N, C-alpha and C positions, 0 to 999 in steps of 0.2 A: 427644504424638500422631504415628503415623505413616500416612499416608493412603497403601492399595492401591485405586488408581483400578478400576470395574468389575467388582468379582468377581461380584457378583450384578447380572442381569439380570433385576426383580423381574416375572415375568407374574402380578399379582395379576386373576385374570378378573371383571369389573365385572358386579354385579348390581345395578344403581343404586337400583332402586325398591325392593328390599329385600336390603341390603348385607350384614345378618349371618344369612341364611337356611342358608348352607351349610358354616357354619363354628363352630366353640366357641372364644371370644376368651378369652384369657386374662387373667384377672382378680386376678391375685395375684403377689406375689413367690414364687416357689416355694421351698418350704424346703431342697430338697434340693441345689440350685444354690449353687457356691461356684466361684466365678472369679480368686480370691486366686491372685496369683503365678503365672497362666496367660493365653493367647490371651483377649483380650474381642473380640469384633465387635460393631460399633455402625452398624444401617443408616442413612445418611445420610436430608437431606432428597428430598423428589421434586419432580427439576425439571424431566421432561420426560414424555411419554405417545406410545408408537407403537400401529401396530396390526397385529396380527400375524393376518391374513386375517380381522379385523373383530373380533378379540377385542383388547381394551383391554389394554396390557401397559405399565406402570408403570415406567420408567427409574430406577432407583436411583445416583445418581452415585457412592458411595465405601462403601468399607466403611475405617473407624478400626481400626488394630489396636495394641493397648496390649503392652508388655512385648516388644514384636520390634524386635531392631536393625535399622536401618535397610537394612544391607547382607543380610539374611536377609530380607527380607521375603516374597521370592518363592520360598523354601524353606518359608516358614509358610504362605503360600497352599496350595503345592501337598501340606503335611501335611493342610492342614484338608481339603481335596481328597479325600486318600485316605480320611482318616477317616469324611466323611461318606457314601464309596461303598463303603464294605468293609463286610462283617457286624461287629458289635460281639464276637457270640459266634460262632466257625465251625461252632457244631451248630444254628445258626437260619439257614442258608445264605440265598442271596439265589436265587430263581426265575428260571432261565433263564438262557442261554448265557453262559459268560465271555468269548464272541467278539463278542457283540452290543456294538452301536456306541452306545448311547444306554441311561444308568443312571437310573433313577427310583428316588425313597428317599421313600418316606410316613413322616411323623413323627404318629404317631398315638397316643390314649387309648383303654383299651379299656372306658371307661364314655363315651366321645362318641360322641353321637348322630349327629351329622354324619359321622363316620369309620363306623356301622354303616352308613349310605346307602351311602356311597363301597363298601364293601363289596358290599352288597345291590345296586345298581343299576348300576355301573360297572365292578368290579374283575375279575370276570370277562369282560365284552367288549375289557378291556385283555390279562388272561393271552390268552385265545385268538386276538385279531389280532395282539398286537406279541410277546409274550411266550413263547409256544410257536412263533412262526415264527422267531425266533432273530433280531430287531428288538431285544429291550430288554431289560434285566436289571431285577429288581424287587426292593427291599428295603424291611423296615420295621424303623423305631425308635423307640421308648418316648418320648411326651414328654407325663408325666403332668398336665397343667393340671387336672384334678378333684381332685385330691389337697385333703383338707382336713386341718388339724390334728386331728391326733387321730383321722382316719380315712381311711386310705391304700389305698383300696381300688383304685385305678388300679394302684399300686405292687404290688400282693399279685396283681393279673391280670396284671401283665407278669412278674411273677417267676416264677408258674406256667406262663407260655408256655415260659421256658427249663428250668424243670423238665421240662417235656414235651420239648423240643430235647433232653435228655440222652439220649432215647430214642428219638430219631430221628421222634419226632411234633410238630416245633415247628408247623409250616404248619396240618396238620390242627385241632392244640389252638387255632391263631390263629384260623381260620374257625369253630370251634366257641364260641370266646366272642363271638364278633361274631353270630351267627348265633342267639346266645340273650340278647342284649344288651336291658335294660330302660330304658336311659337312663342320666341323671347323676344321684350320689348318691341314689338311691333304694333302699338296702342290698339291691341284688339280687347282687353281688359277696361274698361269703363263703367260707371255707374250704372248708368242706363242699359249696357249689355248685361250685368248683372242681374239688374231688376228683372232683365228677360227671360232670363234663365228661371228666377224664381217663378214665373208666371210657365214656364216650359214643364216646371215639377210640379205644379198646381200648389204651391204654396197658400196654407189655407186664409191667410190674412197678410194679403200684400201691404196693404198700408203700414201693418207694424214690420213689414220685414224692411221698406222701404225708411222706414225710419230710424230703426234699427244700424242698418248700413249709413245712411247719414251721418247718425251722431258717435260712427266707429264705438258701439257698442263693447266690441270683441279683442279689440285691440290689445287689451294685456294678456289674452288667452295667446294671441299670436306672435306675439314678444315673448310669452314663457316659455312656449315652443323652438323656437327660433334663437332665443338664448339656452338652449337645452342642447340643442343640437353642435352649438358654436362650442360651447362650455366642455364636451366629451370631443371635441376634435373633427367631426365631421368637413369634409371638404367637398363632397360633391351631392348632387341630387340627380336620382334619385340615389338614398342610402339606406339600407335595411340592416336591422339589427335583430338577429333569432336568440332566443332564450328558452329556456325551461320556465314552463310558468310557474309562479309561486314560491321559487327558488331564492332563497335572498344571498347567497354566495354559489357562485360559479361563473365559468368563464361564456362571455358573450361573442356571437360569432356575427359578422359583419360582411356583407352583400354589396359591393361597389359597382352603383349602376345598373340598368335594366337587359341583366343577364337573362338568358332564355330558361322555358319553363323545366327543362334539365338540369340546369343548374339548381335551381330552389328546391327541386327533391332532391337532392343528394345532400344538402345542406341541410335541407328539412329533417333529412332520416338521421344525421349526423347528430341531431339534437337530441329525437329520439332515444337514439340509443345511448344518452348520457343520461337517460332521466329515469 
């Protein structure tokens, strides 16, 4: 194992009396994840804690890299950061200016109750105060932890979002799914419902959307995002990675769960101070 020190500075925001209040923890081995013959990142043991303006930040000392030549570990880290910080599908772009100094990437699941809570309670404030003011780029990547054997509703919803992206409706459709969220594994995500959402956001060509969804045209995009989340060791949804835009070598901050807006403010400020 080759050690690449301090790739992650993990900012798990502490809710000590209710530690599971704000996140859906991964409770299975994801059937889509296949890390054979690719880089695998394993988060190390917690050894220290620091405070970010009163928020507990857990420092993870190292990230192990398998299958990477020692002389190329910096290149591997740079490629990973690029993969995290750029859209997987060009038609599902980041929100905000490409010149923003900070990038925040949400890894989420469309069935996740806590992802819907972030969408409902916090996201608009972040967009208004950071994205719309040119300070932050915001991306979403799929982490389908609520999929079950024989019931891939989270994957289905994610595939539908990219069918909407084909017609310039990625973010309206993304918002529409979360606006109608009914929780985890309660059979509210179906093809008929997802097609109704397409009508709700005025998809220009409904037939094209339906054919795309039925054919699972974008299953590879969802799988790529999900594999990325697994390969860097994420364990819950929502998970938010924050980093300085365009820097190939840096520590990354991870916010774990649907934390309050004030928490995001403080962690964004920490990234800004490092740029």
